[in-house]
PAZAPA-4460 file (N, C-alpha, C; in steps of 0.05 Angstrom, whole numbers, plus 32768, in hexadecimal, padded with zeros to 4 digits):
% residues 302
    n_x    n_y    n_z   ca_x   ca_y   ca_z    c_x    c_y    c_z   seq   type   mol
   83D0   8024   7ECE   83BB   8015   7EC1   83AB   8003   7ED5     1      M     A
   83BC   7FF5   7EE6   83AE   7FE5   7EF9   839D   7FF4   7F0C     2      R     A
   83A7   800D   7F15   8397   801F   7F26   837D   8026   7F1A     3      L     A
   837F   802E   7F00   8366   8035   7EF2   8353   801E   7EF0     4      I     A
   835F   8007   7EEA   834C   7FED   7EE9   8340   7FE8   7F04     5      L     A
   8350   7FEB   7F19   8345   7FE8   7F33   8330   7FFA   7F3A     6      A     A
   8335   8015   7F34   8321   8028   7F3A   8307   8023   7F29     7      A     A
   8308   801A   7F10   82F2   8014   7F01   82E2   7FFE   7F0E     8      C     A
   82F1   7FE9   7F18   82E5   7FD2   7F25   82D6   7FD9   7F3F     9      A     A
   82E0   7FEB   7F4E   82D3   7FF7   7F65   82BA   8005   7F5E    10      V     A
   82BB   8016   7F49   82A3   8024   7F41   828E   8014   7F36    11      L     A
   8296   7FFE   7F2A   8282   7FEA   7F1D   8276   7FDA   7F34    12      M     A
   8284   7FD6   7F4B   827A   7FC6   7F5F   8268   7FD5   7F72    13      M     A
   826D   7FF1   7F74   8260   8003   7F86   8241   8000   7F85    14      A     A
   8235   8000   7F6C   8218   7FFC   7F6C   820F   7FE3   7F77    15      P     A
   821D   7FCD   7F73   8217   7FB3   7F7E   8217   7FB3   7F9D    16      L     A
   822B   7FBF   7FA8   822F   7FC1   7FC5   8216   7FD1   7FD1    17      V     A
   8211   7FE9   7FC3   81FC   7FFA   7FCC   81E1   7FEF   7FCA    18      A     A
   81DC   7FDC   7FB7   81C1   7FD1   7FB3   81BE   7FB7   7FC0    19      S     A
   81D3   7FAD   7FCF   81D1   7F94   7FDD   81BB   7F92   7FF2    20      A     A
   81B7   7FA9   7FFF   81A3   7FAB   8015   8195   7FC5   8014    21      N     A
   8186   7FCB   7FFC   817B   7FE4   7FF6   8167   7FEC   800B    22      P     A
   8165   8008   800D   8151   8014   801E   8136   800F   8012    23      I     A
   8121   8005   801F   8107   8001   8014   80FC   801C   800A    24      P     A
   80ED   801A   7FF4   80E1   8032   7FE8   80CE   8041   7FFB    25      T     A
   80C0   8031   800C   80AE   803E   801E   80BB   804F   8034    26      S     A
   80D4   804B   8038   80E3   805E   804A   80EB   8079   803D    27      V     A
   80ED   8078   8023   80F6   8090   8015   80E3   809F   8003    28      L     A
   80CD   8092   7FFC   80BB   809E   7FE9   809E   8099   7FF2    29      A     A
   808E   80AC   7FE8   8071   80A9   7FEA   8067   8096   7FD6    30      D     A
   8053   8087   7FDB   8046   8077   7FC6   8032   8087   7FB4    31      P     A
   802C   807C   7F9E   8017   8088   7F8F   7FFD   808C   7F9E    32      P     A
   7FF0   80A2   7F9A   7FD6   80A7   7FA9   7FC0   8094   7F9E    33      Q     A
   7FB2   808C   7FB4   7F9B   807C   7FAD   7F83   808B   7FB5    34      D     A
   7F77   8098   7FA1   7F62   80AC   7FA5   7F49   809E   7FAF    35      K     A
   7F44   8085   7FA7   7F2C   8078   7FB0   7F2F   806D   7FCC    36      A     A
   7F47   8067   7FD5   7F4B   805C   7FEF   7F66   8068   7FFB    37      H     A
   7F65   8082   8001   7F7D   8091   8009   7F89   8089   8026    38      P     A
   7FA1   808C   8029   7FAD   808A   8045   7F9F   80A0   8058    39      A     A
   7F9C   8099   8070   7F8E   80AD   8080   7F99   80AB   809E    40      S     A
   7F91   80BD   80AE   7F98   80BE   80CA   7F81   80C3   80DC    41      Q     A
   7F7C   80B6   80F2   7F67   80B8   8104   7F72   80BC   811F    42      L     A
   7F6B   80D0   812D   7F70   80D5   8148   7F57   80CE   8159    43      S     A
   7F5A   80BF   816D   7F41   80B6   817D   7F49   80AF   819A    44      F     A
   7F34   80A9   81A7   7F39   80A0   81C5   7F35   8082   81C5    45      A     A
   7F4C   8075   81CF   7F4B   8059   81CD   7F42   804E   81EA    46      L     A
   7F2D   803C   81EB   7F22   8032   8205   7F37   801D   8211    47      P     A
   7F3D   8023   822B   7F4D   800F   8239   7F48   8010   8257    48      T     A
   7F3D   7FFB   8263   7F39   7FF9   827F   7F2A   8010   828B    49      K     A
   7F14   8018   827E   7F05   802D   8289   7F0D   8049   8281    50      G     A
   7F25   804C   8274   7F2E   8066   826C   7F2D   8067   824E    51      A     A
   7F33   807F   8243   7F36   8083   8225   7F50   8092   8220    52      K     A
   7F63   8085   8212   7F7D   8090   8210   7F82   809B   81F4    53      I     A
   7F95   80AE   81F1   7F9A   80BC   81D9   7FA6   80A7   81C4    54      N     A
   7F9D   80A3   81AB   7FA6   8092   8198   7FA5   809E   817D    55      A     A
   7FB4   8095   816C   7FB4   809E   8150   7FB7   8084   813D    56      V     A
   7FA5   8083   812A   7FA4   806C   8118   7FAD   8076   80FB    57      F     A
   7FC1   806A   80F0   7FCA   8073   80D6   7FC1   805C   80C3    58      F     A
   7FAE   8062   80B2   7FA3   804D   80A0   7FB1   804D   8086    59      A     A
   7FBA   8035   807D   7FC8   8034   8063   7FB5   8039   804B    60      A     A
   7FC2   8042   8034   7FB1   8044   801D   7FA8   8029   8011    61      A     A
   7F94   8028   8002   7F8C   8010   7FF4   7F74   8005   7FFE    62      G     A
   7F66   7FF7   7FEE   7F4C   7FEA   7FF4   7F53   7FD0   8006    63      A     A
   7F3D   7FC7   8013   7F3F   7FAF   8025   7F4D   7FB2   803E    64      G     A
   7F4E   7F9C   804C   7F5A   7F9B   8067   7F79   7F99   8066    65      A     A
   7F88   7FA6   8076   7FA3   7FA7   8077   7FAF   7F9D   8091    66      H     A
   7FC8   7F91   8090   7FD4   7F89   80AB   7FDB   7FA2   80BA    67      P     A
   7FDD   7FA1   80D3   7FE0   7FB7   80E3   7FF6   7FB4   80F9    68      T     A
   8004   7FC9   80FF   801A   7FCB   8112   800E   7FDC   8128    69      V     A
   8011   7FD2   8142   800F   7FE0   8159   802A   7FEA   8161    70      L     A
   802E   8005   8161   8048   8011   8164   8049   801E   817F    71      L     A
   805A   8016   8193   805B   801C   81AE   8073   802D   81B5    72      L     A
   806F   8045   81C0   8085   8057   81C8   8091   804E   81E4    73      H     A
   80A7   805B   81EB   80B5   8056   8204   80AE   8068   821A    74      G     A
   80C1   806A   822D   80BD   8079   8245   80CB   8094   8242    75      L     A
   80BF   80AA   8243   80A1   80AE   8245   8093   80AF   8229    76      P     A
   80A4   80B0   8213   8098   80B1   81F8   80A1   80CB   81E9    77      G     A
   80B7   80D6   81F2   80C2   80ED   81E2   80C6   80E5   81C5    78      N     A
   80D0   80CF   81C0   80D3   80C1   81A7   80BB   80B1   81A2    79      E     A
   80AA   80BA   818E   8093   80AB   818A   8095   809A   816D    80      Q     A
   80AC   809F   8160   80B0   808E   8149   809C   8092   8133    81      N     A
   8092   80AA   8131   807C   80AD   811B   8088   80AC   80FF    82      L     A
   80A1   80B3   80FD   80AC   80AE   80E1   80AC   808F   80DA    83      D     A
   80B0   8080   80ED   80AE   8063   80EB   8091   805B   80E3    84      L     A
   8081   8067   80F1   8063   8061   80EB   805B   8069   80D0    85      A     A
   8065   807F   80C6   805C   8086   80AB   8069   8074   8095    86      R     A
   8084   806B   809C   808F   805B   8088   807F   803E   8086    87      A     A
   8077   8036   809F   8067   801D   809E   804D   8022   8091    88      I     A
   8040   8039   8093   8026   803E   8086   802C   803F   8067    89      Q     A
   8040   804B   805E   8048   804C   8041   804C   8030   8036    90      R     A
   8055   801E   8048   805B   8002   8040   8041   7FF3   803B    91      E     A
   802B   7FFC   8046   8010   7FF0   8042   8005   7FE3   805B    92      G     A
   8011   7FEC   8071   8005   7FE2   808D   7FF7   7FF9   809A    93      W     A
   7FE1   7FF2   80A8   7FD9   8007   80BB   7FEA   8006   80D3    94      N     A
   7FE8   801D   80E2   7FFA   8022   80FA   7FE8   802D   810F    95      V     A
   7FE9   8022   8127   7FDB   8030   813F   7FF0   8036   8154    96      L     A
   7FEF   804F   815C   8000   805A   8170   7FEE   8063   8186    97      T     A
   7FF9   8065   819E   7FE9   806D   81B5   7FFC   807A   81CB    98      L     A
   7FEF   8088   81DD   7FFC   8093   81F6   7FEF   8083   820D    99      H     A
   7FFF   8074   821A   7FF6   8064   8231   7FE7   8075   8246   100      Y     A
   7FD6   8067   8258   7FC9   8075   826C   7FDD   8086   827C   101      R     A
   7FD5   809D   8281   7FE7   80B0   8293   7FFE   80BB   8284   102      G     A
   7FFF   80B9   826B   8015   80C5   825B   800B   80D8   8247   103      S     A
   8019   80EF   8246   8014   8102   822F   7FF6   8109   822D   104      W     A
   7FE8   810D   8244   7FCD   8114   8242   7FB8   8101   8243   105      G     A
   7FC0   80E7   8240   7FAD   80D3   8242   7FA6   80CE   8260   106      S     A
   7F8A   80CB   8266   7F81   80CD   8281   7F8C   80B3   8292   107      P     A
   7F8C   80B5   82AB   7F92   809E   82BD   7FAD   809E   82C6   108      G     A
   7FB4   808E   82DA   7FCF   808C   82E4   7FE1   807B   82D3   109      P     A
   7FF9   8082   82D0   800E   8074   82BF   801A   8060   82D0   110      Y     A
   801D   8047   82C4   802C   8032   82D1   8035   801F   82BA   111      S     A
   804A   8010   82BE   8053   7FFE   82AA   803E   7FE9   82A6   112      F     A
   8030   7FE0   82BB   801A   7FCC   82B7   8005   7FD8   82A5   113      A     A
   7FFE   7FF1   82A8   7FE9   7FFD   8298   7FF5   7FFE   8279   114      H     A
   800F   8002   8276   8019   8001   825B   8012   7FE6   824D   115      C     A
   8016   7FCF   825C   800E   7FB7   8252   7FF1   7FB3   824D   116      L     A
   7FE2   7FBD   825F   7FC5   7FBA   825C   7FBC   7FCB   8242   117      E     A
   7FC7   7FE1   823E   7FBF   7FF4   822A   7FC5   7FE8   820E   118      D     A
   7FDE   7FD9   820D   7FE4   7FCD   81F5   7FD1   7FB6   81ED   119      A     A
   7FC7   7FA7   8202   7FB3   7F93   81FE   7F98   7FA0   81F4   120      A     A
   7F93   7FB6   8200   7F79   7FC4   81F8   7F7A   7FCF   81DB   121      A     A
   7F92   7FD7   81D2   7F96   7FE0   81B9   7F91   7FC8   81A3   122      A     A
   7F9C   7FAF   81AB   7F98   7F99   8199   7F7A   7F91   819A   123      L     A
   7F6E   7F93   81B0   7F51   7F8E   81B2   7F40   7FA0   819F   124      A     A
   7F4A   7FBA   819E   7F3B   7FCD   818D   7F3F   7FC5   816F   125      W     A
   7F59   7FBD   816A   7F5E   7FB6   814E   7F4E   7F9D   8145   126      L     A
   7F4A   7F8A   8158   7F3B   7F72   8153   7F1D   7F74   8151   127      R     A
   7F14   7F8C   815D   7EF7   7F8F   815C   7EEA   7F90   813E   128      D     A
   7ED7   7F7F   813A   7ECD   7F7E   811D   7EC5   7F9A   8114   129      P     A
   7EBA   7FAB   8126   7EB2   7FC7   811C   7ECD   7FD6   8113   130      N     A
   7EE1   7FD3   8122   7EF9   7FE1   811A   7F04   7FD5   80FF   131      T     A
   7F05   7FBB   80FE   7F10   7FB0   80E5   7F01   7FB9   80CC   132      A     A
   7EE6   7FB9   80CF   7ED5   7FC2   80B9   7EDA   7FDF   80B2   133      A     A
   7EDC   7FF0   80C6   7EDD   800D   80C3   7EFA   8017   80BA   134      A     A
   7F0B   8008   80C5   7F27   8014   80C3   7F3B   8002   80B0   135      S     A
   7F2F   7FED   80A4   7F3D   7FDC   8092   7F53   7FCD   80A1   136      G     A
   7F4E   7FC0   80B7   7F61   7FB0   80C6   7F5E   7F93   80C3   137      V     A
   7F75   7F87   80B9   7F73   7F68   80BA   7F7B   7F5D   80D4   138      D     A
   7F67   7F56   80E5   7F6C   7F4E   80FE   7F7B   7F36   8102   139      A     A
   7F81   7F28   80ED   7F92   7F0F   80EE   7FB0   7F16   80EA   140      T     A
   7FB5   7F2F   80E4   7FD0   7F36   80DD   7FD8   7F4F   80EE   141      K     A
   7FDE   7F4B   8108   7FE3   7F60   811A   8002   7F5C   8124   142      L     A
   8011   7F72   8123   802D   7F71   812B   8030   7F88   813E   143      V     A
   8041   7F81   8155   8045   7F93   8169   8064   7F9B   8168   144      V     A
   8069   7FB6   8167   8085   7FC0   8166   8086   7FD5   817C   145      I     A
   809C   7FD5   818A   80A1   7FE8   819F   80BC   7FF1   81A2   146      G     A
   80C0   800A   81AC   80DA   8014   81AF   80E0   801B   81CD   147      H     A
   80F6   8012   81D9   80FF   8016   81F4   80EC   8008   8206   148      S     A
   80DD   8018   8218   80C8   800B   8227   80B3   7FFD   8217   149      L     A
   80AD   800B   8201   809A   7FFD   81EE   80A5   7FE4   81E2   150      G     A
   80BE   7FE1   81E2   80C8   7FC7   81DA   80C3   7FB2   81ED   151      G     A
   80C3   7FB9   8207   80BE   7FA7   821F   809F   7FA0   821B   152      F     A
   808E   7FB5   8217   8072   7FB1   8214   806A   7F9F   81FD   153      V     A
   807A   7FA3   81E7   8076   7F92   81CE   807C   7F75   81D5   154      A     A
   8094   7F71   81E3   809D   7F55   81EB   8087   7F48   81FB   155      A     A
   807E   7F57   820F   8067   7F4A   8221   804F   7F42   8211   156      Y     A
   8047   7F56   8200   802F   7F52   81F1   8031   7F3A   81DC   157      T     A
   8049   7F39   81CE   804D   7F25   81BD   8051   7F08   81CA   158      G     A
   805A   7F08   81E1   805E   7EEF   81F1   8043   7EE5   81FD   159      A     A
   8030   7EF8   8203   8017   7EF1   8211   7FFE   7EF2   81FE   160      H     A
   8001   7EFB   81E8   7FE9   7EFC   81D5   7FEF   7EEA   81BF   161      D     A
   7FE4   7ED3   81BB   7FE9   7EC2   81A6   7FE2   7ECB   818B   162      P     A
   7FD2   7EDF   8189   7FC7   7EE9   8170   7FD8   7EFC   8164   163      G     A
   7FED   7F06   8171   8001   7F18   8167   8013   7F08   8152   164      V     A
   8014   7F14   813A   8023   7F03   8124   8040   7F05   8127   165      M     A
   804B   7F1D   812F   8068   7F22   8132   806B   7F39   8146   166      A     A
   8086   7F39   814F   808C   7F4D   8164   80A7   7F5A   815D   167      T     A
   80A6   7F73   815E   80C0   7F84   815A   80C8   7F93   8173   168      G     A
   80E1   7F92   8178   80EB   7FA0   8190   8103   7FB2   818B   169      M     A
   8101   7FCB   818D   8116   7FE0   8187   8123   7FEA   819F   170      I     A
   813D   7FE6   81A5   814A   7FED   81BC   8135   7FE7   81D5   171      S     A
   812F   7FCE   81D8   811B   7FC7   81EC   812A   7FC8   8207   172      A     A
   811A   7FD5   821C   8123   7FD8   8237   8116   7FC1   8245   173      A     A
   8127   7FAF   8251   811E   7F99   8260   8119   7FA2   827D   174      N     A
   8101   7FA0   8286   80FB   7FA9   82A1   8102   7F94   82B8   175      L     A
   8105   7F7C   82AF   810C   7F67   82C5   8126   7F59   82BC   176      G     A
   812C   7F44   82CC   8144   7F33   82C8   815D   7F3F   82D4   177      G     A
   8172   7F30   82D2   818B   7F37   82DF   8196   7F53   82DA   178      P     A
   8190   7F5C   82C0   819B   7F76   82B6   8187   7F8A   82B3   179      A     A
   816E   7F83   82BB   8156   7F95   82B8   8155   7FAB   82CD   180      G     A
   8142   7FBD   82C8   813F   7FD3   82DA   8136   7FCA   82F6   181      M     A
   8127   7FB3   82F6   811D   7FAA   830F   8132   7F9E   8321   182      G     A
   814A   7F99   8316   8160   7F8E   8326   8171   7FA4   8335   183      A     A
   816A   7FBE   832F   8177   7FD6   833B   816C   7FDB   8356   184      L     A
   817C   7FE9   8366   8171   7FF2   837F   815B   8007   8379   185      S     A
   8148   800B   838D   8133   801F   8389   813C   8039   8380   186      H     A
   8152   8043   838F   815B   805D   8389   8166   8060   836B   187      A     A
   8174   804C   8363   8182   804B   8348   816A   8049   8333   188      M     A
   8157   8037   8339   8141   8035   8325   8132   804E   8322   189      A     A
   812E   805B   8339   811D   8074   8337   812D   8089   8328   190      A     A
   8149   808A   832B   8159   809D   831D   8158   8098   82FF   191      K     A
   815A   807E   82F7   815A   8077   82DA   813F   807F   82CF   192      V     A
   812A   807D   82DC   810E   8082   82D4   810C   80A1   82D1   193      I     A
   8115   80AE   82E6   8116   80CC   82E6   8126   80D8   82D1   194      D     A
   813C   80CD   82CA   814D   80D6   82B4   813E   80D4   8298   195      D     A
   812C   80C1   8297   811C   80BD   827F   8103   80CE   827E   196      N     A
   80F6   80D3   8293   80DC   80E0   8291   80E0   80FD   829B   197      I     A
   80F5   8104   82A6   80FA   8121   82AA   80EB   812E   82C1   198      G     A
   80E1   811F   82D4   80D1   812B   82EB   80E0   8140   82F9   199      T     A
   80FA   8138   8301   8109   814D   8310   8111   8165   82FF   200      S     A
   8110   8162   82E4   8116   8179   82D2   80FE   818A   82CE   201      A     A
   80E7   8183   82D9   80CF   8194   82D5   80BC   818A   82BE   202      G     A
   80C3   8173   82B2   80B0   8169   82A0   8098   815A   82AB   203      M     A
   8082   815A   829D   8069   814F   82A6   805E   813C   8291   204      H     A
   806C   8128   828A   8064   8116   8275   8052   80FF   827E   205      T     A
   8057   80F7   8298   8049   80DE   82A1   803A   80E4   82BC   206      L     A
   8023   80D9   82BF   8015   80DC   82DA   801E   80C6   82ED   207      N     A
   8036   80C9   82F7   8042   80B8   830A   805B   80C4   8315   208      T     A
   8069   80B6   8323   8082   80BF   832F   809A   80A9   8329   209      T     A
   80B2   80B2   8327   80C8   809E   8325   80C7   808A   833C   210      P     A
   80C2   8090   8353   80C1   807F   8369   80AE   8068   8366   211      D     A
   8095   8070   835D   8080   805F   8359   8087   8049   8344   212      A     A
   8093   8052   832D   809C   8040   8319   80B3   802E   8321   213      L     A
   80C4   8039   8334   80D9   8029   833C   80CF   8012   834E   214      A     A
   80BB   8019   835E   80AF   8004   836F   80A1   7FEF   835E   215      D     A
   8094   7FF7   8348   8087   7FE3   8335   809D   7FD2   8326   216      E     A
   80B1   7FDC   831E   80C4   7FC8   830F   80D1   7FB7   8324   217      V     A
   80D9   7FBE   833B   80E6   7FAF   834D   80D2   7F99   8357   218      I     A
   80B9   7FA0   835A   80A4   7F8B   8363   80A1   7F76   834D   219      R     A
   80A3   7F7E   8334   809F   7F6B   8320   80B6   7F61   8310   220      N     A
   80CD   7F63   831E   80E9   7F5D   8310   80E7   7F40   8305   221      D     A
   80DF   7F2C   8314   80E1   7F11   8309   80CD   7F0B   82F3   222      K     A
   80B6   7F19   82F1   80A2   7F13   82DE   80A6   7F24   82C5   223      D     A
   80B9   7F39   82C6   80BA   7F4B   82AD   80D6   7F4A   82A2   224      W     A
   80E0   7F32   829F   80F9   7F2C   828F   80F1   7F22   8275   225      D     A
   80F4   7F32   825F   80EB   7F29   8246   80FD   7F12   8239   226      F     A
   8114   7F10   8243   8125   7EF7   8239   8116   7EDD   8242   227      V     A
   8107   7EDC   8258   80F8   7EC5   825F   80E1   7EBE   824E   228      G     A
   80D9   7ED0   823B   80C4   7ECC   822A   80CF   7EC3   820D   229      W     A
   80E7   7EBB   820B   80F4   7EB4   81F3   80E5   7E9E   81E4   230      A     A
   80DD   7E88   81F2   80D2   7E72   81E6   80B8   7E79   81D8   231      D     A
   80A8   7E8A   81E5   8090   7E92   81D8   8095   7EA8   81C1   232      T     A
   80A5   7EBB   81C8   80AA   7ED0   81B2   80B8   7EC3   8199   233      L     A
   80C8   7EAD   819F   80D6   7EA2   8188   80C5   7E91   8175   234      G     A
   80AA   7E8C   817D   8098   7E7D   816C   808E   7E8D   8155   235      K     A
   8091   7EA8   8157   8088   7EB7   813E   809F   7ECB   8137   236      H     A
   809E   7ED8   811F   80B4   7EEA   8118   80B9   7EFF   812D   237      P     A
   80D4   7F03   8132   80DC   7F14   8148   80F1   7F25   813D   238      L     A
   80EF   7F40   813F   8102   7F54   8137   8110   7F60   814E   239      L     A
   812A   7F61   8151   8138   7F6D   8166   814B   7F82   815A   240      L     A
   8146   7F9D   8161   8159   7FB1   8156   8166   7FBE   816D   241      V     A
   8181   7FC0   816D   818F   7FCA   8186   81A2   7FE0   817D   242      T     A
   81A9   7FF1   818F   81BD   8006   818A   81D2   8007   81A0   243      S     A
   81E2   801C   81A0   81F7   801E   81B4   81EE   802C   81CE   244      N     A
   81D6   8024   81D6   81CA   8033   81F0   81CE   8021   8208   245      D     A
   81DB   800D   8206   81DF   7FF9   821E   81C8   7FE4   8221   246      G     A
   81B3   7FE5   8212   819D   7FD3   8216   81A1   7FBB   8204   247      L     A
   81B5   7FB8   81F1   81B6   7FA3   81DE   81B9   7F89   81ED   248      A     A
   81C9   7F84   8203   81CC   7F69   820E   81B2   7F5A   8213   249      P     A
   819F   7F66   821D   8185   7F59   8223   8178   7F50   8209   250      A     A
   8179   7F60   81F4   816E   7F58   81DB   817E   7F41   81CF   251      S     A
   8198   7F41   81D2   81A9   7F2D   81C9   81A4   7F13   81D8   252      E     A
   819F   7F15   81F3   8199   7EFD   8201   817D   7EF0   81F8   253      A     A
   816A   7F00   81F1   8151   7EF9   81E9   8154   7EEB   81CE   254      L     A
   8165   7EF8   81BB   8168   7EEC   81A3   8175   7ED1   81A3   255      R     A
   8188   7ECE   81B4   8198   7EB5   81B7   8185   7EA0   81C2   256      D     A
   8175   7EA5   81D4   8164   7E92   81E1   814D   7E8B   81D0   257      K     A
   8143   7E9E   81C1   812E   7E98   81AF   8136   7E86   8198   258      A     A
   8150   7E8D   818D   815A   7E7A   817A   815F   7E61   8181   259      A     A
   8169   7E5C   819B   8170   7E42   81A6   8155   7E31   81AB   260      A     A
   813F   7E40   81AD   8126   7E32   81B2   811B   7E24   8199   261      A     A
   8128   7E2A   8181   8120   7E1B   816A   810A   7E27   815B   262      G     A
   8101   7E3E   8162   80E9   7E4A   8154   80F3   7E5A   813A   263      G     A
   80E6   7E71   8136   80ED   7E81   811F   8108   7E91   8126   264      T     A
   811A   7E91   8116   8132   7EA0   811A   812F   7EBC   811D   265      E     A
   8135   7ECA   8134   8130   7EE7   8137   8141   7EF6   8123   266      P     A
   8135   7F0E   811A   8144   7F21   810A   8152   7F35   811D   267      T     A
   816A   7F36   811A   817C   7F49   812C   818B   7F5C   811B   268      Y     A
   8187   7F77   8121   8193   7F8C   8114   819E   7FA0   8129   269      V     A
   81B9   7FA4   8128   81C7   7FB9   813B   81CF   7FD1   812B   270      H     A
   81C6   7FE8   8134   81CF   8001   8128   81DF   8012   813D   271      L     A
   81F7   801B   8132   8208   8028   8145   8200   8044   8147   272      A     A
   81ED   8049   815B   81E4   8065   8160   81D8   8066   817B   273      T     A
   81C9   807B   8183   81BF   807C   819D   81A4   8072   81A0   274      D     A
   8198   8076   81B9   817F   8067   81BE   8167   8072   81AE   275      H     A
   8167   808A   81A5   8152   8094   8193   8159   8091   8175   276      S     A
   8170   8086   816D   8177   8081   8154   8179   809B   8143   277      Y     A
   8182   80B0   8150   8181   80CB   8145   818E   80CE   812B   278      N     A
   81A6   80BF   8124   81B1   80C1   810C   81B0   80A9   80FB   279      D     A
   819E   8098   8102   8197   807F   80F4   8179   807A   80EF   280      Q     A
   816B   808F   80ED   814E   808B   80EA   8146   807C   80CF   281      R     A
   8153   8083   80BA   814E   8076   80A1   8155   8059   80A2   282      I     A
   816B   8053   80AF   8175   8038   80B3   8162   8027   80C4   283      A     A
   8157   8035   80DA   8143   8027   80EC   812A   8020   80DB   284      L     A
   8121   8035   80CD   8107   802F   80BD   810C   8019   80A9   285      E     A
   8122   801A   809D   8128   8006   8088   812A   7FE9   8095   286      A     A
   8137   7FE8   80AD   8136   7FCD   80B9   811C   7FC4   80C0   287      A     A
   8109   7FD3   80CA   80F0   7FCB   80D3   80DF   7FC4   80B8   288      V     A
   80E0   7FD6   80A3   80D1   7FD0   808C   80DC   7FB4   807E   289      I     A
   80F4   7FB2   807C   8100   7F97   8071   80F4   7F7F   8082   290      R     A
   80F3   7F81   809B   80E8   7F6B   80AC   80CA   7F68   80A5   291      W     A
   80BB   7F7E   80A4   809E   7F7C   809F   8099   7F71   8083   292      L     A
   80AA   7F78   8070   80A6   7F6D   8055   80A7   7F4D   8053   293      E     A
   80B4   7F42   8066   80B8   7F25   8065   80A4   7F14   8077   294      N     A
   8093   7F23   8082   807E   7F16   8093   8069   7F0C   8081   295      L     A
   805C   7EF5   808A   8047   7EE8   807A   802F   7EFC   8074   296      P     A
   8027   7EFD   805B   8011   7F0E   8054   8017   7F2D   8053   297      G     A
   8030   7F32   8053   8038   7F4F   8052   8030   7F5D   8038   298      A     A
   8027   7F76   803A   8021   7F83   801F   8038   7F84   800C   299      P     A
   8032   7F8A   7FF5   8046   7F8A   7FDF   805A   7FA1   7FE3   300      A     A
   8051   7FB6   7FF1   805F   7FCD   7FF4   8064   7FDE   7FDB   301      G     A
   8077   7FF1   7FDA   807A   8002   7FC4   808C   7FF6   7FAE   302      L     A
***
């Protein structure tokens, strides 16, 4: 009898446990269609420093201006996180994605410095009154989220652009600092970069070389440590998502330093998976959507 009662108690408690942290509806379901103001997608050439790079804008459904996420991919961008982009769009946010100069067919030479400039150019495009009017962008509510190298770019952008409302970093790769790529020897840094971009394996994703990128990170080692930007990043909402890819310590150091600075307490989520979150995509989307839902002026969602 006691076993039966215990089993019944477990069954009664199970729904409560499962609903304690529910997956947001926008991760799992399409919203009702808005025929007057439908969701849409625009592919276009984004101007940046005299070039025009490949970009895609995902417009949220609904009338009026929407908050917007600039979503930045990593090195070289095999994982673009477009499933995440779509979940954010369903949640009622616009999303802008891009391929940096010199990557995936975008013209110009690729460099880490150009990635930073291209992110700034993307925000300038979103803030352009013509863009806001035509694309339904609320230029006062811009969020930057990046994965891997994109996480570093997001951190730099959030720390140096006071108009960014919030910053999200997913398995962010720190290019500087004691444990960053810039602290490696040139040969080791070039190898790490080559392992990512596949130049030696015959891939042609970036208009650069591993040696050139290794030179760049070593040259900028002291300036490109995102832990050093904790005071500024901690002044607005900060999301840090980590995995078992070896990059978590830098994000944890940023979390601790930002929290100690007395600003907004960072949101920290660790998922036990690989760098691309291959078996935790739903969990990743849910973590990002939950964070977005709590930002000031966030849409009501589904």
